[in-house]
Backbone as numpy.savetxt, mean C-alpha at the origin, in Angstrom:
# Nx Ny Nz CAx CAy CAz Cx Cy Cz
3.17 11.01 12.43 3.82 9.83 12.41 2.77 8.88 12.30
2.69 7.60 11.27 1.84 6.85 10.81 1.73 5.83 12.25
0.39 5.13 12.38 0.24 4.41 13.29 0.47 3.05 13.02
1.45 2.18 13.59 1.50 0.74 13.31 0.51 0.27 14.34
-0.04 -1.07 13.66 -0.90 -1.68 14.33 -0.38 -2.83 15.24
-0.72 -2.80 16.36 -0.30 -4.09 17.36 -0.88 -5.29 16.84
-2.07 -5.45 16.69 -2.88 -6.50 16.85 -2.84 -6.74 15.16
-3.45 -8.02 14.68 -3.80 -8.11 13.26 -4.93 -7.69 12.91
-5.22 -6.82 12.18 -6.47 -6.26 11.60 -6.82 -6.41 10.29
-7.73 -6.16 9.62 -8.25 -6.44 8.41 -8.53 -4.95 7.69
-6.71 -5.00 6.94 -6.48 -4.22 5.92 -7.05 -4.10 4.42
-7.63 -2.90 4.16 -8.10 -3.37 2.46 -7.28 -2.01 1.78
-6.63 -2.69 0.89 -5.62 -1.70 0.19 -6.32 -1.70 -1.31
-6.45 -0.48 -1.70 -6.99 0.04 -3.05 -6.19 0.53 -3.62
-5.72 0.07 -4.61 -4.66 0.62 -5.95 -5.76 1.24 -7.27
-5.67 2.67 -7.46 -6.01 2.91 -8.61 -5.11 3.17 -9.54
-5.34 1.85 -10.68 -4.09 1.78 -11.38 -4.03 2.64 -12.57
-5.26 3.42 -12.70 -5.10 4.72 -14.10 -4.36 6.05 -13.39
-4.36 5.97 -12.07 -3.60 7.20 -11.50 -2.13 7.02 -11.14
-1.78 5.52 -10.93 -0.35 5.25 -10.95 0.64 5.76 -12.06
1.93 6.23 -11.74 2.67 6.11 -12.92 3.90 5.39 -12.62
3.87 4.68 -11.73 4.81 3.51 -11.77 6.08 3.99 -11.14
6.21 4.85 -10.44 7.48 5.75 -10.23 8.03 4.42 -8.60
7.33 3.65 -7.97 7.91 2.90 -7.07 8.31 3.33 -5.79
7.70 4.60 -5.18 7.98 4.76 -4.09 7.40 4.03 -2.90
6.10 3.43 -3.32 5.14 3.06 -1.88 5.88 1.72 -2.15
6.40 0.79 -3.23 7.10 -0.20 -3.25 8.34 -0.32 -2.00
8.94 0.81 -2.51 10.24 0.77 -1.73 10.14 1.23 0.12
8.97 1.78 0.19 8.74 2.08 1.53 8.12 1.00 2.40
7.59 0.20 1.48 6.47 -0.84 2.47 7.45 -1.75 2.99
7.47 -1.84 4.62 7.90 -2.69 5.37 7.83 -4.30 5.24
6.67 -4.64 4.58 6.24 -5.55 4.47 6.41 -6.66 3.35
6.74 -5.37 2.25 6.77 -6.16 0.56 5.45 -6.43 0.29
4.38 -5.78 0.68 2.72 -6.14 0.08 2.74 -5.40 -1.36
3.28 -4.50 -1.65 3.48 -3.99 -3.04 4.40 -4.13 -3.80
4.08 -4.41 -5.27 5.39 -4.69 -6.17 4.94 -3.99 -7.55
5.87 -3.73 -8.43 5.64 -3.08 -9.57 5.43 -4.47 -10.60
4.15 -4.45 -11.16 3.88 -5.39 -12.23 4.58 -5.47 -13.47
4.10 -6.14 -14.43 4.57 -6.11 -15.85 4.47 -4.96 -16.52
3.29 -4.12 -16.13 2.61 -2.98 -16.91 3.48 -1.95 -16.24
4.07 -1.90 -15.21 5.11 -0.94 -14.54 4.44 -0.27 -13.46
3.17 -0.82 -13.42 2.22 0.07 -12.29 2.34 -1.11 -11.09
1.91 -0.31 -9.62 2.03 -0.87 -8.72 0.88 -2.00 -8.55
1.10 -3.05 -7.79 0.09 -3.85 -7.68 0.12 -4.73 -6.04
-0.88 -5.16 -5.47 -0.73 -5.59 -4.18 -0.59 -7.21 -4.44
0.68 -7.57 -3.83 1.04 -8.95 -4.04 0.60 -9.76 -3.07
1.31 -9.26 -1.72 0.83 -9.93 -0.51 -0.25 -9.12 0.75
-1.44 -9.25 0.13 -2.21 -8.31 1.26 -2.29 -8.54 2.34
-2.35 -9.87 3.04 -2.27 -10.30 4.00 -1.07 -10.14 5.02
0.00 -9.36 4.74 0.89 -8.91 5.12 0.75 -7.64 5.81
-0.12 -6.74 4.93 -0.11 -5.55 5.38 -0.62 -5.27 6.88
0.44 -4.19 7.41 0.33 -3.90 8.81 -0.45 -2.69 8.82
-0.88 -2.00 8.02 -1.62 -0.64 7.92 -1.03 0.07 8.32
0.37 0.60 8.35 1.24 1.55 8.52 0.78 2.82 8.02
0.61 2.86 6.48 0.24 3.93 5.63 1.12 4.43 5.03
2.13 4.23 5.12 3.37 4.54 4.11 3.08 4.76 2.50
2.84 3.83 2.11 2.59 4.11 0.99 1.49 4.93 0.28
0.17 5.17 1.34 -0.64 6.04 0.82 -0.27 7.47 1.24
0.70 7.32 2.13 1.04 9.02 2.54 2.04 9.67 1.84
2.73 8.46 1.08 3.80 9.09 0.06 3.71 9.04 -1.15
2.50 8.49 -1.74 2.12 8.15 -3.10 1.48 9.72 -3.65
2.95 10.13 -4.47 2.57 11.71 -5.23 1.39 11.57 -6.25
0.72 10.47 -6.34 -0.46 10.45 -7.10 -1.52 10.19 -6.77
-1.58 9.91 -5.47 -3.13 9.69 -4.52 -3.52 8.12 -5.19
-2.56 7.39 -5.46 -3.16 6.23 -6.08 -3.63 5.02 -5.59
-2.92 5.34 -3.90 -3.25 4.18 -3.06 -4.19 4.55 -1.91
-4.99 3.73 -1.58 -5.94 4.17 -0.17 -6.06 2.78 0.32
-5.90 3.15 1.92 -5.61 2.08 2.82 -7.24 2.20 3.53
-7.39 1.12 4.16 -8.80 1.15 5.21 -8.48 0.34 6.29
-8.14 0.69 7.40 -8.15 -0.29 8.50 -9.27 -0.50 9.03
-9.91 -2.02 9.20 -11.09 -2.10 9.57 -10.98 -2.85 11.07
-11.50 -2.19 12.19 -11.54 -2.96 13.39 -11.97 -4.21 13.55
-11.24 -5.15 14.13 -12.31 -6.19 14.14 -12.74 -6.33 16.00
């Protein structure tokens, strides 16, 4: 199960656009609306400050196009 961070943490979200096929799974699973599908039909980070680092997008991406790094403060 994904760990949800209790305190605000610095979270870096990396999207590999060339790997993304635009399935939208990550957008649907994000509890904070951090990710969106852009005009090209690929995922984009719209609200990075809202990310809680749950990892749902990274875990469920069938194309391994998303990486999350949680930095302890």
